[in-house]
N, C-alpha and C positions, 0 to 999 in steps of 0.2 A: 405555237405547237408545244404541248406539254411533254416533257421527257422524264420528269421525276419518277414516274411509275416504272421506269426501266431500271432503277437502282436496285442492287442486291438481288437480282433475279438471275439465276444461273441457267443458261440455255444450252451450254456446251460443257458438260461435266467430264471432259477428258483432258489429259495433259496439254499444257500450253507453253508457247515460247514467246517472249516479248523482247523486242529489239530497240524500241524508241521510248526511253524512260529516263527522265532527269532526276538524279539523286537529290538535288537541291529543290526540286519541285515535289518531293515525296516525304518531306519531314513532318512527322506527327506534331500537331499543335501542342500536345502535352510535353513533348520533348523540347520544343522551343521555350515553353514557359518554365520548364524545369531548369534548363541551363542558362536561359537569358541571353547569353552570348556564346560565341563559339570557343571551344577549347578542345584539347585532345580527346577527352572522354566524350564530348558531344559529337565530334566527327565520327568516331568509332561506333558510337551508339546509333547514329543516324543510318550508317551503312548496315549494321546488324538488323535494325528494325525493318529496313526495306526488304531484307531476305525473308523475315517473318511475315511481312505483309503479302509478299508475292506467293509464298508457300500456301497461304490461306486462299489465294485466288486460283490455285491449281497450276501455277507456273512451275515448270521443272527446270527451266533455264531462262535467265534474262541477262541483258547487257544494260547497265545503267551508266549514263554519261554525266559528267560534271566538269566544271572548271576548277582545277586545283588552285589557281591564283585567286579566284573569287572566294573560295572557301578559306584560303589563308588570310584574306583581308576581311573575312566575315561579312561580306556584302550580301551573302545569300540568306542570312538570318536577320529578320526584322528586329532590331534592338530598340526598345522604347526609351532607353535611358542613354545618357551621354557617357557611354563606357568606352574605354580605350581598347583598340584591337590588341590581340595577344602577339606572340612571337612565332607562330607557326609559319613554316615555309611551304611552298607548293609540294616539294618533295616529301615533307612530313605528312601532308594531307593525303597524298597517294598511299603512303605506307599505312596510315591509320584506316583509310577506307578498305584497303586490301585486308587488313586484320579483321575489321568488322564483317566483311563478306565471308572470310574464311571461317570465323566463329559461327556465323549464321548458317553456312553450309553444313557444318558439323551437327548443329542442333536441329535443323529443319530438313536436311537431306535433299536439298536442291542445289543447283549450280548457279553461281553469280560471277559475272565478270564486269570489268570497267572499260569505258571509253573516255578518253581525256579530251576536253573541249578547248579548242582555240576560240578566241572571241574576235569577231570581225572588227571591233573598234580598238583592239589592242594587238596589232600585228607583232609588236615587240615581244609578246609572250610566246609566240608560236614555236620558236626555236627550242625553248625549254620544254614545251609539250612533247616535241619529238624525242628529246633526250630522256624524258620521263617514260615515254612509251618503250623506248629501248631498254632502259634500266629495269623496268618492272614487267617486261613482256612475259616472263616466266613466273610471275607472282600475282597474276590476276588482271593485268591490263592487256586488252586484246586489240585496241585500235584507237583512232583519233577522230574528232569531229570538228566542224566549224559552225559556230552558232552566232546569233546576234542579228543586227540590222542588215537585211539583204540588199539594201540600197548602197551599201559600202562595197564598191567594186574591188575584187581581189587582184585584178591585173595591175592596179596602182599601189597595192599593198604587197610589196615583194616579200615581206616577212611571212605571209601566209603561203605564197607560191613556193618560196624556197623550202619552207617546212614540209609542205605536201610533196614536193619533189624528193626531198630526202626520205620521207616516209615511204614513198613508192620504191625508191632504190633500196631501202632497208627492209622491205617486206612487211611494213606496218600497214595494217588494214585501215581503210579510209571511208568515212561517211561524211556527208555535208548537208546541213540544213539548206534547202533550196526549193523555190517554187511553192512555198507555203503561202505567204502573202506577196512575195516578189514574183516577177514575170518569168516566163520560160527561159529567158536569156540567162538567168541566174543558174538554172539547172544545166544549161549548156556549158556555162563556165565551170561548174562543179565537175562535170564529167570530162570535158576536154582539157581544161587548164589544171585542175586539182586532181584529176584521175580518180574521182570518187567511184567506189564500188557499189555504194548504196546512197540513196537520196532520202534525207529526212523530210517527210511530207511529199513534196513534189507534185502537188495537185495541179499547178498551172502548166505542167509539162504538156498536158493534152491541148493547150492553146496553140501549140506548134506541132502540126501533124507530122511534119518531116522528122523533127526531133523525137517525138513520141514513138514513131515507127522504128527509128534508129535504136532507141533505148530498149524497145521490146526485143529487137533482134539481138542486142547485146546482153539481154537478161539482167539489166540493172534492177536492183531491188528498191522498191518504194516502201518506206516506213509510214504507214497510214495511221492517223489518230482521229477517229470519227468525232468524238465528243469535243475534243480540243479544237478541231477545225470549225465546228459550229460556233463555239463560244468566242473564238478569236476573229470570226468573220473571214476566215481564209477562203471559204467556199460559199456557194449559193446557200442562203439560209434554209432553203427547201432541201432537207436531207435526202429526199427522193431523187435529187439531181446531183448527188455527191459524186465526185470523180472516182471514188472507190467502186462504184457500179460499173463504170467504163473499164477500170483495171480488171475487175472480175470477168466481165464479158469477153475481154480481149486476151484472157489467160496471161495477164502480166505477172511479173514476179513481185508480189507485195505481201505484207503482213499487217496485223492490227496491234496497236499499242495504246497506252493511256497518255503518254507524254508527261504531264505534270499532275498526278493524282491529287495532291494536296490543294494546289491552286484551283483545279477544276472540280474538286470534290467528287471524284469518280473512282471507279474500280474497273478492272478489265471486264468484269461482268456487264457493266453499263455500256461499254463500247461494243461488246458483242450483241447485247440486246438491241442497241440502236441499229447496228448493221443488219440484224435480223428483221426488225420491225419496219424500218424505213428504206432499207436498201436491198431487201430480198435475199439476204444470205441464208443458206441452208447449212445443215451439219456438215455436208460434204465440202462446202465452201470454207468452213472453219477448219476442217482437217487440212485442206489444201493450203490455206494461209499459214498454218502452223508448220507444215512441211516446208513451205517456201522460206519461212523464218529460219528453220533449222539448217536448210541448205545454204542460206545466205549469211548465217551468223559468222562471227569472227574467231570461232574456236579453231584450234589446230585440227587437221583433217581426221586424225584418229578419233578425237573426242567428238567431232561433228558426226562421224559415222555412227558412233555409239548413241548419240542423241537421236539421230534419225531412226535407228533400229528400235529405240525405245518408243518413239511415236508410232512407227509402223505396227509394232506389237499391240500398243494400246488402242490403235484405231482399227485393228483387225485387218491390216493390209499386208499383202505378200509382195515383196519387192525383190526382183532378181539382181538389181544393182542399187547401191545406196546413193551415190552422187551422180 
């Protein structure tokens, strides 16, 4: 099935909101070549350039996630030489990303926020992730995520469980990668054990009808990434059987995102075109998905209301109540 023809075609030219986007998966190749290895200027520039990239795609608000620890250790930038890592700390990484986002916001007039990632294979990092979320919650960090190998059970990794429990008690927003390539039990764990408000991907949720119905009732948000799921083999290779179709038909709370635009050589336009061409999405469906994203974003309530009103106005929709 050829999909290259869907690139760079805009079928929904109205404001958009994107919730599932990896900062380390959106680094421009020329930036990697320019810096070679990670340093303070590189981290800040990567964040700034992501704001520029998303502004060009019609996004007015996005949340980008990343692991401060991986950035600090420069594992996210492919270094072709035997260069020594620098002396950045996870705390400094978060500060620099915040700076890059803030400068990008000023120049491109859109809003950008961060989600900090815990990594499944490194539960010892998770306590610091919560601390960084608390420290920078008024400077651009709006929540936390858990990413990595879904086969690593969180119940035996108390570091993750403790971190998410503290986040819940501290009012820190929570999303979890679950049900992408892993089974529906990972989704159940994310919601019941980690108290996730949103699910990254979540395609295999529909394999458990009871769980799926439960999450529909709870209005749990699914962060869907069409092109990513095709390339990773997370779903049936026939895009006309994609779980996003079921989510749309069942009026689930979901939105569309790119995931890793550099790795998958994609833009949000490509994901929208795929959803339109192979999944039957209409302009009304795209409006609903973006409104879902705004309602489920991790902004403070006042800013969320402002975002929703901006969308309603741009979409020509009259709403008596915002949330």
